[in-house]
C-alpha positions in Angstrom: 30.2 -3.6 -29.3 29.7 -5.9 -32.3 26.0 -7.2 -32.6 25.6 -11.0 -31.9 23.7 -12.6 -34.8 21.2 -15.0 -33.5 20.1 -17.9 -35.7 16.3 -16.5 -35.0 17.0 -12.8 -35.6 14.7 -11.5 -38.3 12.0 -14.2 -37.9 8.5 -12.6 -38.4 5.4 -13.0 -36.4 3.4 -10.3 -38.4 0.8 -12.8 -39.4 0.4 -14.3 -36.0 -3.2 -13.4 -34.7 -2.0 -13.0 -31.1 0.4 -10.1 -32.2 -1.5 -8.7 -35.0 -4.1 -7.2 -32.8 -5.6 -3.6 -32.9 -3.9 -2.4 -29.6 -0.3 -3.6 -30.7 -0.9 -2.0 -34.1 -2.0 1.2 -32.3 1.1 1.2 -30.1 3.3 0.9 -33.3 1.3 3.6 -35.1 1.8 6.1 -32.1 5.5 5.2 -32.1 6.0 6.0 -35.7 4.3 9.3 -35.2 6.8 10.2 -32.5 9.7 8.9 -34.4 10.4 6.1 -32.0 11.3 2.5 -32.4 9.0 0.3 -30.4 9.0 -3.3 -29.3 7.0 -5.7 -27.2 9.6 -7.5 -25.2 10.1 -10.0 -22.3 7.7 -12.4 -20.8 4.8 -11.8 -23.4 7.2 -12.6 -26.2 8.3 -15.8 -24.6 4.6 -16.8 -23.7 3.6 -16.0 -27.3 6.3 -18.6 -28.6 5.2 -21.0 -25.9 1.4 -20.5 -26.5 0.8 -19.6 -23.0 -1.8 -17.1 -21.7 -0.3 -13.8 -21.0 -2.1 -10.5 -20.3 0.7 -8.3 -19.1 2.6 -6.7 -22.0 5.9 -4.9 -21.8 6.7 -2.1 -24.3 10.2 -0.7 -24.7 10.7 2.5 -26.7 14.1 3.4 -28.3 14.9 7.0 -29.6 16.1 10.3 -28.8 14.8 12.2 -25.8 12.7 15.5 -26.5 14.8 18.6 -26.5 13.5 19.8 -23.3 14.3 16.8 -21.4 17.5 16.5 -19.4 20.0 13.9 -20.6 19.9 10.6 -18.8 16.2 10.8 -17.9 14.2 7.8 -19.5 11.1 9.5 -20.5 10.2 8.5 -23.9 8.3 5.4 -22.6 5.9 7.8 -20.7 5.7 9.9 -24.0 4.4 6.8 -25.9 2.1 5.7 -23.2 0.4 9.1 -23.1 0.0 9.0 -26.8 -1.5 5.5 -26.6 -3.8 6.4 -23.8 -5.1 9.5 -25.7 -6.0 7.3 -28.6 -7.7 4.5 -26.5 -10.0 7.3 -25.2 -12.8 6.3 -22.8 -12.1 3.6 -20.4 -8.3 3.8 -20.6 -6.4 4.7 -17.4 -3.1 6.1 -17.5 -0.4 5.8 -14.5 2.8 7.6 -14.7 5.9 6.8 -12.4 8.2 9.8 -13.4 11.0 8.7 -10.8 11.3 5.4 -12.7 10.7 6.8 -16.2 7.8 4.3 -16.6 4.0 4.3 -17.3 1.1 1.9 -17.3 -1.9 1.9 -19.6 -5.0 -0.2 -18.6 -8.2 -0.7 -20.4 -10.6 -3.3 -19.3 -8.4 -6.5 -18.7 -5.6 -5.2 -20.9 -2.5 -4.0 -19.2 0.4 -2.3 -21.0 3.7 -1.2 -19.3 5.9 1.3 -21.2 9.5 2.1 -20.6 12.4 3.7 -22.5 15.3 1.5 -23.5 17.9 1.6 -20.6 21.1 0.2 -19.4 21.8 -0.6 -15.8 24.9 -0.7 -13.4 24.9 -2.1 -10.0 26.8 -1.4 -6.6 27.8 -4.2 -4.5 25.6 -3.6 -1.5 22.3 -3.1 -3.3 20.2 -4.8 -6.0 18.9 -1.5 -7.2 20.4 -0.4 -10.2 21.6 2.9 -11.4 19.6 3.4 -14.7 20.4 5.3 -17.7 18.9 5.5 -21.3 20.4 3.0 -23.7 20.0 1.2 -26.8 17.5 -1.8 -27.5 20.6 -4.1 -27.4 21.7 -2.7 -23.9 18.1 -3.0 -22.7 18.2 -6.7 -23.8 21.4 -7.4 -22.1 20.1 -6.3 -18.6 17.4 -8.9 -18.9 17.4 -11.8 -16.4 17.4 -14.8 -18.9 17.6 -15.3 -22.6 14.2 -16.5 -22.8 13.0 -13.0 -21.5 15.3 -10.9 -23.6 13.5 -11.4 -27.0 11.9 -8.6 -28.6 9.3 -8.2 -31.5 9.1 -4.8 -33.5 5.8 -2.9 -33.5 6.7 -0.3 -36.1 4.8 -0.5 -39.3 7.8 -1.1 -41.7 9.2 -3.9 -39.5 5.9 -5.1 -37.8 6.4 -8.6 -36.3 10.3 -8.9 -36.8 11.9 -10.9 -33.9 15.1 -9.6 -32.3 16.9 -12.4 -30.3 20.5 -11.6 -29.8 20.9 -14.3 -27.2 19.2 -17.3 -28.9 16.4 -17.4 -26.4 14.1 -19.1 -28.9 16.8 -22.0 -29.0 16.8 -22.0 -25.3 12.8 -22.2 -25.4 13.3 -25.2 -27.6 15.9 -27.0 -25.3 13.7 -26.1 -22.3 16.9 -24.2 -20.6 17.0 -21.3 -18.4 20.4 -19.3 -19.2 21.3 -15.7 -18.6 22.1 -13.5 -21.6 25.6 -12.2 -20.0 28.0 -13.8 -17.4 25.7 -15.4 -14.7 28.0 -14.6 -11.9 27.5 -11.0 -12.8 24.0 -11.4 -13.4 23.3 -12.9 -10.1 25.7 -11.1 -7.9 24.1 -7.7 -9.4 20.6 -8.8 -8.6 20.6 -11.8 -6.3 16.6 -12.1 -6.8 17.4 -13.5 -10.2 18.5 -16.7 -8.6 15.0 -17.2 -7.2 13.6 -16.1 -10.4 15.7 -18.9 -12.3 14.5 -21.5 -10.2 10.8 -20.1 -10.3 10.8 -20.2 -14.2 12.5 -23.7 -14.1 9.7 -24.8 -12.0 6.7 -23.0 -13.7 7.9 -24.1 -17.3 9.3 -27.5 -16.5 12.7 -26.3 -17.7 16.3 -27.0 -16.8 18.9 -24.7 -15.3 21.8 -24.4 -17.7 24.9 -25.9 -16.0 26.8 -22.5 -16.0 23.5 -20.8 -14.5 23.2 -23.5 -11.9 26.9 -23.4 -10.7 26.6 -19.5 -10.5 23.7 -19.7 -8.4 25.6 -22.1 -6.0 28.6 -19.6 -5.9 26.5 -16.5 -5.4 24.0 -17.9 -3.0 25.2 -15.8 -0.1 24.1 -12.6 -2.0 20.6 -13.5 -1.3 21.0 -11.9 2.0 20.5 -8.4 0.5 17.1 -9.3 -0.8 14.0 -8.6 1.3 11.8 -11.4 2.9 8.8 -10.0 1.0 10.5 -10.4 -2.5 11.8 -13.8 -1.6 8.1 -15.0 -0.3 6.7 -13.6 -3.6 9.0 -15.9 -5.6 8.3 -18.8 -3.3 4.5 -18.3 -3.7 5.0 -18.6 -7.4 6.9 -21.7 -7.1 4.3 -23.0 -4.5 1.5 -22.5 -7.3 3.2 -24.3 -9.9 2.1 -27.6 -11.2 5.0 -29.6 -9.3 6.3 -27.3 -6.6 8.8 -29.9 -5.6 11.0 -29.0 -8.5 11.5 -25.6 -7.2 12.4 -26.8 -3.7 14.7 -29.3 -4.8 16.6 -26.8 -6.9 16.7 -24.5 -3.7 18.2 -27.4 -1.9 20.7 -28.5 -4.5 21.9 -24.8 -5.1 22.4 -24.2 -1.5 19.7 -21.6 -1.2 17.4 -23.6 1.0 19.6 -23.6 4.1 19.6 -19.8 3.7 16.2 -18.7 3.2 14.3 -21.6 4.8 16.4 -23.5 7.5 13.5 -25.2 9.0 12.9 -27.2 5.8 16.7 -27.9 5.6 16.4 -29.4 9.0 13.8 -32.1 7.6 16.5 -33.6 5.4 18.3 -36.9 5.9 17.8 -40.3 7.4 19.1 -41.6 10.6 19.4 -45.4 11.3 19.7 -47.2 14.5 19.8 -50.9 15.2 19.0 -51.4 11.7 15.9 -49.1 11.7 15.6 -46.0 9.8 12.8 -43.4 9.1 11.8 -41.6 6.0 13.5 -38.7 4.8 11.0 -36.2 5.9 12.0 -33.4 3.4 11.4 -35.8 0.5 8.2 -37.1 2.0 7.1 -33.5 2.5 7.7 -32.8 -1.1 5.7 -35.7 -2.2 2.8 -34.7 0.0 3.1 -31.2 -1.7 2.8 -32.5 -5.2 0.0 -35.0 -4.4 -1.9 -32.1 -2.7 -1.1 -29.8 -5.8 -3.1 -32.4 -8.0 -6.3 -31.7 -6.1 -5.9 -28.3 -4.9 -4.6 -24.8 -6.2 -5.2 -23.1 -2.6 -1.8 -21.5 -1.9 -2.3 -21.6 1.8 -3.2 -25.2 1.8 -0.1 -25.9 -0.1 1.8 -24.0 2.5 0.1 -26.3 5.0 1.3 -29.3 3.3 4.7 -27.9 3.1 4.8 -27.2 6.9 2.7 -30.2 8.1 5.8 -32.1 9.3 7.9 -29.2 10.3 8.0 -30.3 13.9 9.3 -33.6 13.3 13.2 -32.8 13.9 12.3 -31.4 17.3 10.2 -34.3 18.4 12.3 -37.1 16.9 13.3 -39.8 19.6 14.4 -43.3 19.7 12.3 -45.9 21.5 13.8 -49.3 21.8 10.4 -51.1 21.4 8.9 -48.8 18.5 11.9 -47.5 16.9 12.0 -43.8 15.8 9.1 -41.7 17.0 7.8 -38.3 16.3 5.3 -37.8 19.0 3.4 -34.5 19.1 5.2 -33.3 16.1 1.8 -31.7 14.9 1.6 -29.8 18.1 5.3 -28.7 18.0 4.9 -27.8 14.3 2.0 -25.6 14.9 3.7 -23.8 17.7 6.6 -23.0 15.2 4.6 -21.6 12.4 3.9 -17.9 14.0 7.7 -17.6 14.3 8.5 -18.7 10.7 5.8 -16.4 9.5 7.2 -13.4 11.4 10.7 -14.2 10.2 9.7 -14.7 6.5 7.4 -11.5 6.7 4.3 -13.7 5.7 0.7 -12.7 6.6 0.3 -12.6 10.3 -3.6 -13.1 10.0 -6.2 -15.7 9.4 -4.1 -17.3 6.6 -1.5 -18.0 9.3 -4.3 -19.4 11.8 -5.6 -21.6 9.0 -2.1 -23.2 8.4 -1.7 -23.7 12.2 -5.0 -25.2 12.5 -4.4 -27.8 9.7 -0.8 -28.5 10.8 -2.0 -29.2 14.4 -4.9 -31.5 13.3 -3.4 -33.3 10.5 -2.8 -36.4 12.7 -6.5 -36.6 13.9 -8.0 -38.4 10.8 -5.4 -41.1 10.7 -5.9 -41.8 14.4 -9.6 -42.1 13.6 -9.1 -44.8 10.7 -6.7 -46.8 13.1 -9.0 -47.0 15.7 -12.9 -47.6 15.8 -14.5 -44.6 14.3 -16.6 -43.4 17.0 -19.4 -40.8 16.8 -17.8 -38.7 19.4 -14.4 -38.5 17.8 -15.8 -37.6 14.5 -18.0 -34.9 16.2 -14.9 -33.5 17.9 -13.0 -33.2 14.7 -15.8 -31.6 12.9 -16.1 -29.2 15.6 -12.3 -28.2 15.9 -11.9 -28.2 12.0 -15.1 -26.2 11.2 -15.4 -25.0 7.7 -11.6 -26.1 7.0 -12.6 -29.9 7.3 -12.6 -30.6 3.6 -9.1 -29.0 3.3 -8.0 -31.0 6.3 -9.1 -34.1 4.6 -7.3 -33.4 1.3 -4.1 -32.7 3.2 -4.5 -36.3 4.9 -5.3 -37.9 1.7 -2.0 -36.4 0.2 0.0 -37.3 3.4 -0.4 -41.0 2.2 3.0 -41.7 0.6 3.7 -45.3 1.4 5.2 -47.5 -1.3 2.8 -50.3 -0.1 0.1 -50.1 -2.6 -2.4 -52.2 -0.5 -1.7 -49.9 2.5 -2.3 -46.8 0.5 -5.6 -48.2 -0.9 -6.6 -49.3 2.7 -5.9 -45.7 4.1 -7.9 -43.9 1.2 -10.7 -46.6 1.8 -10.9 -45.9 5.5 -10.8 -42.0 4.8 -13.8 -42.5 2.7 -15.6 -44.3 5.6 -14.6 -41.3 7.9 -15.9 -38.7 5.4 -19.2 -40.7 5.1 -19.4 -40.5 9.0 -18.9 -36.7 9.0 -21.7 -36.1 6.4 -24.1 -38.3 8.4 -23.2 -36.6 11.8 -23.3 -33.2 10.3 -26.7 -33.6 8.8 -28.0 -35.0 12.1 -26.2 -32.7 14.7 -25.1 -29.8 12.9 -21.7 -29.9 14.8 -19.6 -27.9 12.4 -18.9 -24.3 13.9 -21.6 -24.8 16.5 -22.0 -22.8 19.6 -23.5 -24.3 22.9 -27.2 -23.7 22.7 -27.2 -22.1 26.2 -25.0 -19.0 26.1 -22.9 -17.7 29.1 -25.1 -14.6 29.6 -28.2 -16.9 30.1 -26.2 -19.1 32.5 -25.3 -16.2 34.7 -29.0 -14.9 34.4 -30.5 -18.0 35.6 -28.0 -18.8 38.1 -27.6 -15.3 39.4 -23.7 -15.4 38.8 -21.2 -12.7 37.9 -18.5 -13.7 35.3 -16.6 -16.6 36.9 -14.8 -19.9 36.3 -17.9 -21.8 36.9 -19.8 -20.3 33.9 -17.0 -21.3 31.6 -17.0 -25.0 33.1 -20.8 -25.2 32.5 -20.3 -24.1 28.8 -17.7 -26.6 28.3 -19.7 -29.3 29.9 -22.5 -28.5 27.6 -20.3 -28.5 24.6 -18.5 -31.9 25.6 -22.0 -33.4 26.3 -23.1 -32.6 22.7 -19.9 -33.8 21.1 -20.1 -37.2 23.1 -23.6 -37.5 22.1 -25.0 -37.4 25.6 -27.5 -34.7 24.5 -28.6 -33.4 21.1 -27.4 -30.1 19.9 -30.8 -28.6 20.9 -31.8 -25.7 23.3 -34.1 -27.5 25.7 -31.9 -30.5 26.3 -28.8 -28.3 26.8 -30.6 -26.1 29.3 -31.7 -29.1 31.5 -28.2 -30.6 31.2 -26.9 -27.2 32.4 -29.3 -27.1 35.4 -28.3 -30.6 36.3 -24.8 -29.8 36.3 -25.2 -26.6 38.1 -26.9 -28.7 40.8 -24.1 -31.1 41.0 -21.6 -28.1 41.4 -23.7 -26.7 44.3 -24.7 -23.7 42.2 -28.4 -24.2 42.8 -28.2 -24.0 46.8 -29.6 -20.5 46.7 -31.9 -20.7 43.7 -33.9 -23.7 44.6 -37.1 -22.1 43.4 -35.8 -22.7 39.7 -37.4 -25.8 38.3 -34.7 -27.8 36.6 -37.1 -29.4 34.3 -38.5 -25.9 33.0 
């Protein structure tokens, strides 16, 4: 195959301080000793040119296999890794993955991945390639995008020389995501690359080349062979980008959204009746997500923003007086989340519980600012949100997306009042995460009761009395209140000797 001559081939980075480091010089020296060509390749080269931070360094070795190795086993990468690890000495950790012909060398916060140059072929029903040893050019051809196919030589006689057969640097300058070879083949062979294309476009602020975009749309059905875990891994990277909405819009425009997240697809569209329409909930949700991403890089809080209105399609109803309503959409949305998480193979743990809580509670602060802010209502919100109250308020602030600037300012101003009230009540009443001062065991002991419904009722009565401000959050008043309630319930009939004022 005739080598493509890129306008950037041969450019030298030898004087670049980020490349000209002791560790990369050492890799090149060890490759020279073994008679191997050696290149740093992929994302590290891309980020070098973009002046982005990148710690993971991929090294590809090119050369003949040792005589005692069977043909087709890609082991020269392991051989080079072993040599580098020996030279690094104390503190270097070598991990070898013989089945894959790869190795990893770690020292402190440095991580090097080694592999021999390879070529790949695919079968229709799997994204796992058949791997054979190959040339550097074949290795670059198998890369997902041109911006990830650039290589820089580490051998002493060519140190710093860029090999860019697919004009990846030009695509960096043009902010373009493009595949080295036919995009239909690239995405059909490994459909995960469709999500990676969208993820890189989102992270880097790039565009999808039109042929790349069209190929994703044509091959979107191939995503079904990708595991949910790998899909979610890419979605999480999109979610942690500066503007996650870019990725979700591209997923929608390419047709992938309906296949991997139909619950979000259901949020799209505006229905009009008697001249009244409602917001496009999908676009509103993305605006909320972007708003929140300005103030927080908490992945799970961002997921809560994405899912906060997920129950609206199921709750949408027409009311002749009020127009479109979405009553209890927060409750319905919270009920949907466990099923979504199971289907997507997302964590079934406290992270899911956190999102359920925020989705369920996200309407409460806005109801507070629309009504008189009572101490009781704020106490109850503090109690139910617990340590997640600050995250809930960040979500609610992000949820203000009106085009009416005066309305937006009024909502933000009122939220400040709610926050101020929270601080005052928390300092005074210590409501957040509180437990009733009189425990169930003590209630049973005082009243000579076995575990029963009445004990639960008394505990709830104490909690409600504290939240409503009837009694302070203190032991003696709580005990006195419990005894009073027990008397009203007839539970003191056989224990009259108890002094309810004790």
